[in-house]
C-alpha positions as CSV (number, residue, x, y, z in Angstrom):
1,M,96.6,58.4,4.9
2,V,93.1,59.4,6.0
3,K,91.1,56.5,7.1
4,R,88.0,55.5,5.1
5,L,84.9,55.8,7.2
6,H,81.7,53.7,7.0
7,D,80.3,53.0,10.5
8,I,79.8,56.2,12.5
9,Q,78.6,56.4,16.1
10,V,77.4,59.8,17.4
11,V,77.6,60.7,21.1
12,G,76.6,64.1,22.3
13,D,74.1,66.3,24.0
14,S,70.6,67.6,23.1
15,I,71.9,69.6,20.2
16,L,72.6,66.5,18.1
17,K,69.7,64.7,19.7
18,G,67.4,67.2,18.0
19,I,65.8,68.8,21.0
20,Q,63.8,72.0,20.3
21,V,61.4,74.3,22.2
22,D,57.9,73.9,20.8
23,P,56.9,77.5,20.0
24,R,53.2,76.7,20.8
25,T,53.7,75.1,24.2
26,G,57.1,76.4,25.3
27,K,58.1,72.8,26.2
28,Y,61.0,70.7,25.0
29,I,60.3,68.2,22.2
30,T,62.4,66.0,20.1
31,K,62.2,67.3,16.6
32,N,65.3,66.3,14.8
33,E,65.4,67.8,11.3
34,M,69.1,67.2,10.7
35,D,69.3,65.2,7.6
36,S,71.7,62.4,8.6
37,R,69.9,60.0,6.3
38,R,70.9,62.1,3.3
39,I,74.5,62.3,4.5
40,A,74.6,58.6,5.1
41,R,73.2,57.9,1.6
42,D,75.5,60.4,-0.2
43,Y,78.7,59.1,1.5
44,A,77.8,55.4,2.0
45,L,77.8,55.7,5.8
46,E,76.0,53.9,8.6
47,I,75.2,56.4,11.3
48,E,73.9,55.6,14.8
49,N,73.0,58.5,17.2
50,H,73.4,58.0,20.9
51,S,73.1,61.7,21.9
52,H,70.9,62.6,24.9
53,F,69.6,65.6,26.8
54,G,72.0,66.9,29.5
55,C,75.1,65.0,28.3
56,T,78.5,66.3,29.5
57,I,82.0,65.1,28.7
58,I,81.8,63.1,31.9
59,K,78.5,61.3,31.0
60,G,79.6,60.9,27.4
61,A,82.9,59.4,28.3
62,K,81.2,56.8,30.5
63,L,78.8,56.0,27.7
64,I,81.6,55.5,25.2
65,E,83.6,53.4,27.6
66,R,80.6,51.1,28.1
67,M,80.3,50.9,24.3
68,L,83.9,50.0,24.0
69,E,83.6,47.4,26.7
70,R,80.8,45.8,24.8
71,G,83.0,45.5,21.8
72,M,81.8,48.5,19.8
73,A,83.0,48.2,16.2
74,C,83.0,51.4,14.2
75,D,85.3,53.5,12.2
76,A,84.6,56.9,13.9
77,V,82.9,58.5,16.9
78,V,81.4,62.0,16.4
79,M,81.4,63.8,19.7
80,D,79.5,67.0,20.7
81,F,80.3,68.1,24.2
82,G,80.7,71.5,25.9
83,G,77.2,73.0,26.0
84,N,76.2,71.4,29.2
85,D,79.8,71.3,30.6
86,C,79.9,75.1,30.6
87,D,76.5,75.6,32.2
88,Y,76.1,76.9,35.8
89,K,73.6,76.3,38.5
90,W,71.8,79.6,38.1
91,A,69.5,79.2,41.1
92,E,72.5,78.9,43.4
93,I,74.0,82.0,41.7
94,A,70.8,83.9,42.3
95,E,70.8,83.0,46.0
96,D,74.5,83.8,46.5
97,P,75.8,86.3,43.9
98,D,78.9,87.0,45.9
99,G,79.9,83.3,46.1
100,V,82.2,81.3,44.0
101,H,80.4,79.3,41.3
102,L,81.9,76.8,38.9
103,P,80.6,75.4,35.6
104,A,79.3,71.8,35.6
105,V,82.7,70.8,34.3
106,P,85.4,73.4,34.8
107,M,87.5,74.2,31.7
108,E,90.7,72.5,32.7
109,E,88.9,69.3,33.6
110,F,86.8,69.5,30.4
111,V,89.9,69.7,28.2
112,E,91.7,67.0,30.2
113,R,88.8,64.6,30.0
114,Y,88.2,65.3,26.3
115,R,91.8,64.6,25.4
116,R,91.8,61.4,27.5
117,L,88.7,60.2,25.8
118,I,90.2,60.9,22.4
119,G,93.3,58.9,23.3
120,K,91.2,55.9,24.3
121,L,89.4,56.0,20.9
122,K,92.7,56.3,19.0
123,E,94.1,53.3,20.9
124,R,91.2,51.2,19.5
125,G,91.8,52.5,15.9
126,I,88.7,54.6,16.0
127,V,88.7,58.1,14.5
128,P,87.5,60.7,17.0
129,I,85.6,63.6,15.3
130,V,84.7,66.6,17.5
131,T,82.3,69.4,16.9
132,T,82.3,73.1,17.9
133,L,79.2,74.5,19.6
134,P,76.5,76.5,17.9
135,P,76.4,80.0,19.4
136,L,74.0,81.1,22.1
137,E,71.5,83.9,21.9
138,P,72.4,85.4,25.3
139,Q,69.3,87.5,26.0
140,R,67.0,84.6,25.3
141,F,69.2,82.3,27.3
142,F,69.0,84.7,30.3
143,D,65.3,85.3,30.0
144,W,64.6,81.6,29.8
145,W,66.9,80.1,32.4
146,C,66.6,82.9,34.9
147,R,63.0,83.8,34.5
148,D,61.9,82.6,38.0
149,L,65.1,83.7,39.7
150,N,66.5,86.9,41.2
151,Q,67.7,88.3,37.9
152,E,69.4,91.3,39.5
153,N,71.6,89.0,41.5
154,V,72.5,86.9,38.5
155,L,73.4,89.9,36.5
156,R,75.5,91.2,39.4
157,W,77.5,88.0,39.5
158,M,78.0,87.6,35.7
159,G,78.6,91.2,35.0
160,G,76.3,91.4,32.0
161,V,74.2,89.2,29.7
162,V,76.8,89.2,26.9
163,N,79.2,87.3,29.2
164,I,76.9,84.2,28.8
165,Y,77.9,84.2,25.1
166,A,81.6,84.8,25.8
167,H,81.7,82.0,28.4
168,Q,80.1,79.4,26.1
169,E,82.3,80.6,23.2
170,N,85.4,79.8,25.3
171,Y,84.3,76.2,25.6
172,S,83.8,76.0,21.8
173,R,87.3,77.4,21.3
174,A,88.7,74.9,23.7
175,V,87.2,72.1,21.5
176,E,89.1,73.7,18.6
177,D,92.3,73.7,20.6
178,V,91.8,70.0,21.6
179,A,91.3,69.1,17.9
180,R,94.5,70.8,17.0
181,A,96.5,69.4,19.8
182,E,95.2,65.8,19.3
183,Q,95.2,66.2,15.5
184,V,91.7,64.9,15.1
185,P,89.0,66.1,12.6
186,L,86.7,69.0,13.5
187,V,83.2,69.7,12.3
188,D,83.0,73.5,12.7
189,V,79.3,74.0,13.4
190,R,79.8,77.3,15.1
191,R,81.5,78.8,12.0
192,T,78.5,77.8,9.8
193,F,76.1,79.6,12.2
194,L,78.3,82.7,12.3
195,H,78.6,82.8,8.6
196,H,74.8,82.9,8.4
197,G,74.9,86.0,10.5
198,R,71.3,86.1,11.9
199,I,71.7,83.9,15.0
200,G,68.3,84.9,16.4
201,D,66.6,83.2,13.4
202,L,68.3,79.9,14.1
203,I,67.9,79.5,17.9
204,C,64.8,78.5,20.0
205,A,63.2,80.6,22.7
206,D,65.6,79.1,25.3
207,G,68.5,80.8,23.6
208,T,70.5,77.6,23.2
209,H,68.8,74.9,21.1
210,P,68.8,75.3,17.3
211,N,65.4,75.4,15.7
212,S,64.6,73.7,12.5
213,R,66.5,76.3,10.4
214,G,69.5,75.9,12.8
215,Q,69.3,72.2,12.4
216,Q,69.5,72.6,8.7
217,L,72.7,74.6,9.1
218,I,74.1,71.8,11.3
219,T,73.4,69.4,8.4
220,E,75.3,71.8,6.1
221,A,78.2,71.8,8.4
222,F,78.4,68.0,8.4
223,E,77.9,67.8,4.7
224,D,80.8,70.3,4.2
225,F,82.9,68.2,6.6
226,A,82.1,64.9,4.8
227,A,82.9,66.4,1.4
228,R,86.3,67.8,2.6
229,Y,87.1,64.6,4.4
230,E,86.4,62.5,1.3
231,K,88.5,64.8,-0.8
232,R,91.5,64.5,1.6
233,E,91.0,60.8,1.5
234,L,91.1,60.6,-2.3
235,I,94.2,62.8,-2.4
236,E,96.2,61.1,0.3
237,A,95.2,57.4,-0.1
């Protein structure tokens, strides 16, 4: 039987926080145009968003553990991790392109921590819901994050701009693998973006944060998930 959901907590990074790059100033702003209110109204949900800029699986797990210690009462926790976990310290790479450089949270650790966190939520009778990552626009990402660095060194280390996309995609696929292994619901944000087909129209100048149009697609992904989840519930209850 699929559990009926009412109270939803959201914990993730700047994607679900609604961070964008202001095209006029080139600075980060909070401009969340994901319509969680409509989803809450249409499906009789209470949704509270705890997402924040720079959140990784490590920081997110600590936040959720504190919430559990305080007696958090909810039916489900939506989790959006991976985007910051897969990121590198680009300045260090630019200074030492022949060195060994690891992501903020290496893949094996990322998967292990995610599965452990999911297990803790299950123990409390809380449904863990995970999300895939919206795709990067790799050239914009490189131009933004490496604009003041030795770009030749960075390119030498990474072997080409396209590898930025492939690396981040691997973390998104790892989230899918975790969802299958742990048998938890998955909101496939990435698939919704790829079906749109024009990623450049959906991503800000930094190559990573969805713009307003991208945020509308995230809303669509969650609406599709909510509709399918409700349908499963009605069939299996």
